[in-house]
C-alpha positions, 0 to 999 in steps of 0.5 A: 988172459993176463992179470992186467986184462982180467983186472980191467975186465972185472972193474968194468963188469963191476961198474956195469953192475953198479950202474944197472942196479942203480938204474933199475932202483931209480927207474920204473920202466925204461933203463938208461946206462952210460959206460965209456961214453956210450949210452944204452937204453933197455926195457926193464926186462932186458935190463934185468937180463943184462944185470944178471949177465954182468954179475956172472961176468964179475964171478968169472973175472974174480976167480983166481983159477980156471974152473977146468983146472979145478976138476980132479980126474984122477979117480975117473973110470977109464 
């Protein structure tokens, strides 16, 4: 993945986290989120699941190195 693509995806993921958090704080039962001109309505339970998923995406796109590249197999049994 190119650096600019990663930055765009990270920016969008952070935007979604922010909007979901704000909507969950403001709303009691139904959460409506608008992104890129598309409006989506979630139940509170589904919104919490979406929030968790987007938080994981922020972590994923914030990494500088791949998780696989960080595994040291030099002392693994053959």
